[in-house]
C-alpha positions as CSV (number, residue, x, y, z in Angstrom):
1,M,68.1,106.1,103.5
2,S,70.5,106.0,106.4
3,N,70.9,103.3,109.0
4,P,71.0,104.4,112.6
5,S,74.5,105.0,113.9
6,V,75.8,105.1,117.4
7,P,74.9,108.5,118.9
8,L,77.9,110.8,119.1
9,S,78.5,110.9,122.8
10,A,81.2,113.0,124.4
11,E,83.2,109.9,125.0
12,L,82.9,108.7,121.4
13,K,83.7,112.1,120.1
14,E,86.8,112.2,122.3
15,K,88.0,108.7,121.0
16,L,87.5,109.8,117.4
17,E,89.4,113.0,118.0
18,K,92.2,111.0,119.5
19,L,92.2,108.7,116.5
20,Q,92.2,111.8,114.2
21,Q,95.5,112.8,115.8
22,V,97.2,109.5,115.1
23,D,100.4,109.7,113.0
24,L,99.9,106.9,110.4
25,T,103.6,107.2,109.5
26,K,105.0,106.4,113.0
27,A,105.7,102.7,112.5
28,S,106.9,103.1,108.9
29,T,109.2,106.0,109.8
30,Q,110.7,103.9,112.6
31,L,111.3,101.1,110.1
32,L,113.1,103.6,107.8
33,Q,115.2,104.9,110.6
34,R,116.4,101.4,111.5
35,S,117.6,100.7,108.0
36,N,120.9,101.5,106.4
37,K,121.7,102.9,103.0
38,T,122.3,99.5,101.3
39,Q,118.7,98.5,102.3
40,R,117.1,101.8,101.2
41,Q,114.7,100.7,98.5
42,E,113.8,97.5,100.4
43,S,113.1,99.6,103.5
44,Y,110.9,101.9,101.5
45,K,108.9,99.0,100.1
46,N,108.4,97.7,103.6
47,A,107.5,101.2,104.8
48,L,104.8,101.4,102.1
49,V,103.3,98.1,103.3
50,E,103.4,99.3,106.9
51,L,101.8,102.6,106.0
52,N,98.9,100.8,104.3
53,T,98.5,98.4,107.3
54,S,98.5,101.3,109.7
55,F,95.9,103.2,107.6
56,E,93.6,100.2,107.3
57,Q,93.8,99.4,111.0
58,Y,93.1,102.9,112.2
59,L,90.4,103.5,109.6
60,A,88.6,100.3,110.5
61,E,88.8,101.2,114.2
62,A,87.4,104.7,113.7
63,I,84.5,103.6,111.4
64,S,83.8,100.6,113.7
65,L,83.6,102.9,116.8
66,R,81.5,105.5,115.0
67,F,78.9,103.0,113.7
68,G,79.1,100.3,116.3
69,L,80.2,97.6,113.8
70,H,80.8,94.0,114.7
71,A,84.0,92.1,113.8
72,G,82.6,90.8,110.5
73,Q,81.6,94.2,109.3
74,T,84.9,95.7,110.4
75,R,86.8,93.1,108.3
76,K,84.9,94.1,105.2
77,L,86.1,97.6,105.5
78,R,89.4,96.5,103.9
79,F,87.6,96.2,100.6
80,K,86.9,99.5,98.7
81,K,83.5,98.4,97.5
82,D,82.3,97.4,101.0
83,R,83.8,100.5,102.5
84,I,81.9,102.7,100.0
85,R,78.7,100.8,100.6
86,L,78.9,100.9,104.4
87,L,79.7,104.6,104.5
88,K,77.0,105.4,101.9
89,Q,74.4,103.8,104.3
90,H,75.4,106.5,106.8
91,D,75.2,109.3,104.2
92,I,78.9,109.6,103.6
93,D,80.2,109.7,100.1
94,Y,83.6,108.1,100.5
95,L,84.9,108.9,97.0
96,S,84.3,112.6,97.5
97,I,86.5,112.7,100.6
98,D,89.9,114.2,99.7
99,G,92.5,111.4,99.1
100,A,90.1,108.4,98.5
101,N,92.0,107.6,95.4
102,T,95.3,107.8,97.3
103,A,94.0,105.1,99.7
104,Q,93.2,102.8,96.7
105,V,96.6,103.4,95.1
106,L,98.4,102.7,98.5
107,S,96.4,99.5,98.8
108,L,97.3,98.4,95.3
109,I,100.9,99.2,95.8
110,S,101.0,97.2,99.0
111,Q,99.3,94.2,97.3
112,S,101.8,94.4,94.5
113,I,104.8,94.5,96.8
114,L,103.4,91.5,98.8
115,H,102.1,89.4,95.9
116,E,103.5,90.5,92.6
117,D,107.2,91.1,93.5
118,A,106.7,94.8,93.3
119,V,105.9,94.7,89.6
120,V,103.6,97.5,88.3
121,T,100.2,96.0,87.6
122,A,97.6,97.3,85.1
123,D,95.8,99.1,87.9
124,L,99.0,101.0,88.8
125,N,100.1,101.8,85.3
126,D,100.9,105.6,85.2
127,A,99.9,106.0,88.9
128,F,103.3,107.8,89.0
129,P,105.1,109.1,85.9
130,F,108.0,106.8,86.6
131,W,105.9,103.6,86.6
132,K,104.9,101.5,83.6
133,E,102.9,98.2,83.6
134,G,105.0,95.1,83.7
135,Y,108.1,96.8,84.9
136,P,109.4,96.7,88.5
137,M,108.4,99.6,90.7
138,V,111.1,102.2,91.1
139,Q,111.6,105.2,93.3
140,F,110.0,103.9,96.4
141,D,111.3,106.8,98.4
142,N,109.5,109.3,96.2
143,T,106.4,107.2,96.2
144,Y,106.5,106.9,100.0
145,D,107.0,110.6,100.5
146,I,104.0,111.5,98.3
147,L,101.6,108.8,99.7
148,A,102.5,109.3,103.4
149,E,101.4,112.9,103.3
150,D,98.3,112.3,101.2
151,I,97.0,109.3,103.2
152,Q,97.3,111.3,106.4
153,V,95.2,114.1,104.9
154,H,92.7,111.6,103.7
155,Y,92.5,109.8,107.1
156,Q,92.0,113.1,109.0
157,A,89.3,114.2,106.5
158,L,87.5,111.0,106.9
159,I,87.5,111.2,110.7
160,E,86.3,114.8,110.4
161,R,83.4,113.5,108.3
162,L,82.7,110.8,110.9
163,L,82.5,113.4,113.6
164,T,79.8,115.4,111.6
165,V,77.3,112.6,110.9
């Protein structure tokens, strides 16, 4: 059972296609370019948080545009459970879209950096071979490189799916 969505007008399609071309890493890359070698790991931590923020912002904008959501519904998109539920109402299986797990990992990393002093939580244990629960996160540069590419692929695949419903 699908809820009615906003008809895909030429204008809406154009907006979604422009959003699909957005480089999610732009702000985080600029942040990394402004840092120096002594701040390298701290800069990569901040870049991961910025990457997650950028992804969430553009994702919410695209889904909100496509389905004509109001502000309250758009805010709920930050939560995986609500995102899955809302997209399922429009016949989109979020978890089957390439990179859905990457989005969850990026979100958990961002939360850990902001709220747990970048300590590996139970949810992130073994997310990367160099991470173990209870220990500080390491190799932020490698983590960023992996996630930046994967989250961009996921974002573009999701927009592509929004264009087809």
